[in-house]
N, C-alpha and C positions, 0 to 999 in steps of 0.2 A: 844164211836163213837157216833151213835144218837145225842150223846148230843152236845156236838163238832160241828158234821154236822150240828146242830137248833143254837146253839151259832152262827158260821159263818154266816149264814142266817140272823139270827136275828140282825151281825153287820152291815151286807152288807144294809139288806133293810134298818135300823135306815139312813147308810148314807145316801140313796137314797135319801130316805125325807130330809135327812137334805138341801141335793145339790136344790132339786126340791122347797124344801121353800125359799129357797133363790134365786131363777129365781123368785119365784109366788112372794119376798118381794121386788126385783128391778125390776120388771116389764116398771115400770112412769121410774126407775134409767134413765139421759139419758148418751148417750157412754156405757153401761151397755154390759158384753154380757153373754151370760146365758152360763151355765155348764152343764154337763151331766157325769153321775156318770160310770165307765166301769170297769165290773167287769172279774172276771179270775176264774176258777174251780181249786180246789186243790186235789193232786192224792200222795198219798206213789209213794215211790220211791226208789228201791237198789241201791247199788253205782253201778252193770253190772246189773240189769233186774230190769223191774217196774210188775215182776208180770204175769202170769198166768192169776189172776183174778181177775185184779186192783178193789180195792171201793173205791171212793172219801171221802177227807175228808170235804167238802164242799164248801165256798165261799171266793173271797179275794177280794176286791175292788184292782184294777190295776192300774187304774186311774182316777182326776176328769179332765177332757177335757172340752176350754172354743172353744163355737162356734165362730168364729171373720167374723163371715157372715156380711153383708149390713141389718143395722136397719131401718128404713122408716124415714127421711126426712119433719119435718117440721116446718112453719115460726115462726118467732117470732117478736115483736118488738124492736129488740133488732142489732142494726146493727151492732155491737163486735161478734154478737154470727157467728158460722162457723162450721159447717158442711161439712164430709170430702165424698165425693160421688168418692167413689173404695179405692184401696189402700193407706196406711198408715199411723200416727200419729202425732198427735200435739207434741210435744217438749216441758217439763216444767222445768221452772229450780227451785228446790224446797232448796231454801238457800245454793245451793250447790251440792244438790245430781240433775241428770235428770229422768227426770222419764216419761213414754209414756202416751195416751191419746185419747181415742175420745169422749173426752167429750168435748164440744167447747161452755161449755157458759161461755163470756170473759168481762170482764170488765176495767176500768182500776181504779189504786190507784191512792194515793193522788202524789204521784211521778212522776204521767204521764204514770208507765209504763202499759202494756197493763197484765192481772192475772186472773186467774179463780176462781170460787166463793171458795179455800182455798188458798190465794194469790199464790199463782204458778206464776210465769212468763212465759210468750209461749215468746220465742226465735224465733227468724226468722234471715231474713239474711238484715243490715243492711242499712237506706240511707244517703247520704251526704246532704249539706245546699241545695244543686239544685234538688231533688230530684233523684236524681240518685244510683241505688242500686249497694253496693261497692263488694257484693259476703264475706261479713265477715257478721260470725252468733256470733249474740250478744243478748242481753237480745230487745224484738220492747218496742217503749217510743212512746210516740205521743207530741210533743211538739206544746205548746200552745200557747207560745211567738207569737207574730203578723209576716206576712210573710214582711219585708222587702222589697220595691217599687225593677222594677225592670226598669230602661233605655228605650226606644227605639232605636231597633240599627239596625233594622230591616224591609222593611214594603214592604211587596210582593201584589202589585196589578197583579189582575186579568182582565181583564177590553175587551172590544171590540166596536172600534172608528164606529162611522156609514162612510162609504165609500161614503154613498151617500149626506151627507153634505156641502155646497158648499161655495168656500172663501166670509169669510167676509169683510175680513178688506184689500184695494185699494192704491196701494201706485205708484204717478203720476207723470211725471214733467211737468212744466208750467211753457213753451218756451216762452215767450216774453214779450209786443205785438213787433211786426218785426213792421219795417218799409218797403214796398212792394222794393224800393230801394234797400236795401241791400242783399234783397233773391236773385232776379231780375238776371235770367242768372245763378244762382248755380246749383251745380250736386251736391246732397251727396248721398253716402251707407247709409243705415240703416240697423246695426245687432242688432241681439237677443236673448237671454238666454234660448230659449228652444231649440235651432238646428235646426231653418225655413233657408233658407238660407240668404242671403241679400238682400235689395230690394234697387234701383235705382232710385232717383228721382231725374227730371229733369225740372224747372221751366221756363218758357219762357222769354225770358228776355224782352218785348213787353205785358206776363201776368197783370192784370191787379187784385186788392188785391184777388178778388173770385175767380180769375182762378188758382191764387198760391196754397192757402187756400184748391181748388178741386184736384191739382191736389198734394199734401202735405197727400192729404184724400186718397189717391190709396194705402196708406202705411199701414198697418197693423201694430195696436201699432199704428199708430201719429194718435191721432183728429184735423184736425183745421177749425178755423173759425175767418173772416174777416170780419171788417169792419169799416165804414168810418164817422171819424167825422170832421167837421168843426163847427169854432166856429166866428163869426161876430165880429170881437172886435172894427168897428165906430159905432154899429149900437145906442150908446147909442146917438151918436148927428143924429142918422133919430127918434128915441121915440121924442129928440128935436124941431126935425124940426116937428114933430106933434102936438105937443104943442103949439108952434108957429106961428101954421097955413101957413105952406110951401107951395109953390101954384102946387109942381110935387112931385113923387116921382117914384124912379123904382128897382125892383126889379125883375133875372132871376135867374133861375138856373138846372143846367145842366146836366143827369145822365148817366155816357159815350157816353157825346156827344145830350143826345138824354134831348130836354127842358121838365123842367114839367112846367103844362098846371095849370096855379093859376090863383085864379077869383080875383085879383088888385082893382075890384072898388067899392070896399066900404074898404078899411082898411086907418085906421085914426092913428093907433096906435102900436107897437108890438106886443101885444099879438094877433090883428087880421092876420095879418103877421103870427104870426106863426097855429092863426085858420086855417087862407087859406091854412095854406103847409099841415097840418094832415088834412085836408080835401078833401085833392086831390085823386087819383087814386090811387097813386103809395104806396102799402102799406108797400113798405120794409122801407118808411122811414117817419120817425119822428121829429119832430120842439118844444124847449120849452125855457126857458127861465131862464137863470140862470143868478148869480153874477158875475162881472168882477172882484171880490176881492176885492172890496174897499169899499164892503158895503151898498153901496147908486144907482148902477149903476145896470140894464139888461142888460146881450147879448143877440144874440142869437146865436140858436147854433139846427144843423140842423144834424143828426143823419141817415145815411142807413147802416141798420144789414147787409148787404149782401156783404159789402165791394166794391161795384164801385165806384169810379171815379167822384170828384164833384166837376162840374164849378161856379163857382155866380157871380152877378154882381150887388151895389146895389147901389145906389144913392136917395140923399135927398132934390134936388133941389136947394139947397144952396151950392155945390160945392162939399160938404161932401159923401160920397162912397169908394166903392175897389174890386174890381177885382182879381180872385183867382183859383187857380186848388188846388183840396185835393185829396189824394190819400190815402187809407186803409190799415191800418195795421191789420198784422194775430195773430193770438193766437194760439198757440200751445199746447199740451195736449199729451203727451208722459205717455205710461202704463206699470207697470215692464215686461211685454215682452221684452223693444229695454233698449238694453247691451250698443250702443253708437250707436254715428253721425260718418260720415266720411267721407269732403270732398272730392269729385274728381276733381273740378275744385279752381286755385286759390281765391274765393270772396268764404271763409268761414265760412261768418259768421251764419251764422244755427248750424253749428259744435262749432264754440266756443258759442252760446247761449246756447246750450243744453249742454254740460259743465259746463257755471255757471249757470244752474236753478237748485234751489235745490227740494230735493227729500218730494211731498209734501203725508201722509198719514190720509188717509180716514179711520174710524168707526173702529182707533186702539184700539188695547186692551184695557178692563181696565176691570176690576174683578169688581166692580160696576155697570158694566151696561151687562147682560144677552147676547146682543142684539150683542157684542163684543166676545164672546166666541162659542165657536160650546158646549162643552160639560165640565162640570167637576162633582169634587166630592169629596167629605172628608171624615175625620177620624179621629179620638183622640189618639195621640202620649203622650208618659210620659216621662218626666226630671228627674234627677238621681234624684230627691230630694222624683218622684213619685206625684208629681203634673202635670192634663193633661192640652193637645195644640191639638190643632184643624187645623189639617196636610189640606189645602185645593189645590186641584191642577185643573188644567185647562187647558181645549186643542182646539188651535186655527189651525183649518187646512191653510197648506199654497194650492201655487199651485205648482203641480206637478216640479219636477228640467226639465231639459232639455225638451224633446222635450213628455214631461207624458208618456211614453209606461210602463208600467211594473214596476213606481218605485209612490209611492205620499210619502206626508212630514207634520205633523202635527208638529206644536210650545210645550211646555209644557214648563207650569210655575207651580211657588209651592210661595203660602203663608201658615203663619203659628200662627195663631190670624190676619191673617187681616197683615202681611209682609212680604216682597216678604226675601224668600231668595233661598240658590243657584246660589244669582246673576241675576237673574229671572225677576229683575226690570231693568237689560241694553240689559240680550240676556240674550231670552228663547231655554234652549234644545229642541231640533232639534230632533224626531223621525220620519223617515223613515222605509216604509215597503215595501217589494216587489211585486209582481203581484198576489201571492197564501193570500194577505193579512197579512203575514207572520211578528213580526218586523226583521228589521236586522240589524239596532244598531240606538245610541243616540248620536248625534253626532259626529257618526264613532266607538262608542262603541261596541262592535256586541253583548259584555252584557247584552245587557240592563240595565244598570244600573246608576240611578243616585245617585253621593254624594252630602251631603247637611252637608259643611261641616265650614257653618259662621254663625248655629244658637245660637243665646243669648234669653237662658231662662227667658221671664218677667210675671212680676206679672200685675192684672186687672190696674194697675198704669198705667203700660209700662217700669217698670224699673224694673233691673235681679233681681231674687228671688232667688240669692247663690243655684243655682244649679251649676252645671256644665258647660260652655258655650266652643267656639269654640278651633278647637288646634294653640297651639302658631303659630305664624308666622315662618317659613320654617320648621313646622312641617311637616313634610311625612302620612298621611291618607290613610292607605287597606285597600279593602276589600276580603271577610269578613272584620266585626270589633271585633278584637281579645279582646277574656276575660281576666282580667276584662275589660270595655271603660273605659275611662279617660277624656275622652268630651262629647260632645252632639252630634257631626258629627251621622253622621245615614246615610243609605244607601236606595233609594228607587227602587224596582227591578219591571223592567214594562217587563223582559224576555216571561212573558204568556199575554202578548196585543196583540190583531189583530186589523185586521180590514179589516173587510165585510164588504158586503151590509144590512147588519141586524141595529136595535135600539141602541141606545148604551146599557150599558149596564154593571155593578157588579161582573162577575161572582163571584170573590172572592177576599182579600185584608184581608192578617193578617198580625197584629205586632207583636215584642215580646215584648213588655214591660207593666208594670202594676202598679196599684198600688200599697198602703201597704192595706194590708187585717189583720180582724181577721176571727178564727178560728170559723166556722159556723158550723162543720157538719164530718161527717167520712164517705167514702165507701169502701167496703172488694172486688175486679175483683174474679173474677173464679182461680187467677194464685195465690191468696192468697194476694196481695199487696191491702196496707195498703194504700188511698188515702183521704192525709185531704183537702175537701173546704171552699174559704177560704171568705169574702161578698167582694171581689176584683176580682169574679167571675173566680178566682182562683185557680186551683186542685194539689198536688205534692203529690207525693208516700215520704212517711215516713215511708214506709220496705218493707217486705214480709218473710211471715206466712213460714218456714219451715219445711216441713215432714219429719217423719221419718218410712221405712221398715226393715219388717229382711227376711231374707230364713225361719227361723223357727219361726213364729207366735206363736204355740203353747208352743216355751218355754220357749213365756217368763213368769214370775211371779208376780200377781195379787202381790200387797198391799195398795189396798183400795182407797177410795177417789176416785173410777173407773179409776183408773190408774197402769200400769203396770213397772217394771224395767227389764232390759236388764239382762240374766244369759247367763251362757255358752252356751247351750242348745239351747236358740233362736242365736247367731253369736250374732256381731255387726253390726251396726245400717248401717242403706245405707241411708245416708240426701240430699235431695235437693228441688227443688223447688216443689209447686204443679203443677201440668199435664204434667210434664216432665217423663221420660220412665215409671214406670211401676206405681209411684205414682197418687193417685186420684186427682179431682178439688178443687175448694172451690165454697158452699156455703153459702152466704152470709144472713145476717138474716134468719139464721136456724142453728136446733140443730139436733143431732143424737137422733130419739128416741133408747131405749132398744128395741133388739135382739127376745126378750124372749115371745115365744108363749102360751100367757095364757092360751087358750084353751087345749094345748099339754099341757100343764102341770098340768093339775086339774086330768089330764084325768091318769100322769105320777103319781099324785099323789092317786090316786087309785087303780093302778095297786104297790106300793111301800108298799099303804099299807094291797092291799090283800096278800105280799108274805110276808111280817111282822107277820102276822096273821098267812098265810101257816107253818111257821119258827117256830111260837110257838105252834104250833099244831101240828110241830115233835118232841117239848121237850117233849110235856103237854106226848104223845105217847108212848115215850122214860121211860117216868118215871111209863107210867102204869104197861110199861113192868114188869121192872125194880121190882115195887112194889107189886106185884107176883109173882115174883122169891122169894123175902123176907121172901114170905107167906108162902113158903116150909116149908115141916115139914116132 
């Protein structure tokens, strides 16, 4: 019996040495899990009883159990290397056989499949052509084709328009010139677009042009000025009299009945008369010589720039001369707050003149003149062929509608490559903001969207470049633009735009188009998603690594190449995405080192050696005792 006991001990110690040696040999094997021999004692026992003084029969190896504890994670320079931090195994397809491994040293084969160093394909959840994970498990494959371009169908602009900006554009009506006689005694009401009450203007029947202009100026939104111009048609004869030496001449000028004092002692020509008038004490009056239209004669013109009535008399001493009275004319300018004029008397010349006067726009929007718009911002968009184009949005502050309380308005213009789109060359979009600076609507639409459906993508020469153009006539375009898009129509979303008392700023501006791109790199997320990076700055999911866990991990059967297979004892795999449920997360550019503690294994090696030697001693002693018995005579 002692021989058998010693032999079982030698066998057990030998297995322990083998297990320890295997652990030491794989101390640097990525994903390796160390093992430990488990022993059990042997006792002889009968059918009904183990006996009163049982003596053991030795030892046997009950199991070689692997330890699936976490190994250290170390970084590598390979972007496809992966380590599992936590529970789970990579799923490998070995020519149809499914294996499980913790070794994440992966690369790409000639067909683009993600494989380990034994050409086993890594399995995971595949993605469609738009990068959406399908939830269908299969072999992960890296597509190396160029990324197809995507046309822009949506642009989100998150801006702040400075509420402190002033209105740059002015719109006025130039009324007149009106003769004094046409408006004397007229009364009319002025209506306003800002909600202000009507204002009545009543012009005195005996008013001068200056007095009429002053009365009109009392009305808000109206600006009037009066000018009296007297042209003396007989003055060429007077000039001839100076040339022929006429014996005498006379000239007098009254301003509103008051004579103008002139020095006529040394007047020998019309120019001398002009100089005398200009040297008078009346600063509001001026004289000049102007062509009478014949090209050969000059006539005298006198202007009173305040619109007073002029009475004049002149004679050349030879019977030539003239006497007359000239009343001033009134010029009126109405700003954009004046909505209408309604006469309250039978004489309605002022009302008719207002209705007939065109609107004159000053400092009108011009994309080439920065003085005509308050803010502008540009971004790149793409057509269906992946060609880039520059979209510029211009913002022009408008006068507040109504009485200006609690509401503000801005005009929005849009250009692509310098050409107006969205019909903004004719009518800009109107963005309205509430008292809190939030966008209320654009052209009455509370969604804050601008649909651009008239864009024709063009090349540098200004010709259509072959990309999709605008929708056909009568075709309805809905927003958001459905996939796949079939036209160049896209949406500018300004719903996040504000109007605060702060400097203009582009908080965010995102569009969903891009040009074509080549594969430039791969990234792996903590959830095991493989992202392809392209030269156009885009990234797209190509798939997601799948992990498997087992209810009884120790029931897995090792089959070499640092991999295991499912057994009856392990149970069926529980497969899912990394970092979900009980599955661990993925660490990219990393591998899990062997969990073998080399120091402990060296100590175990000494213990196994001691046990082997001790069991050998048992056999040696038993042999010596047996030899003693044989030597008895």
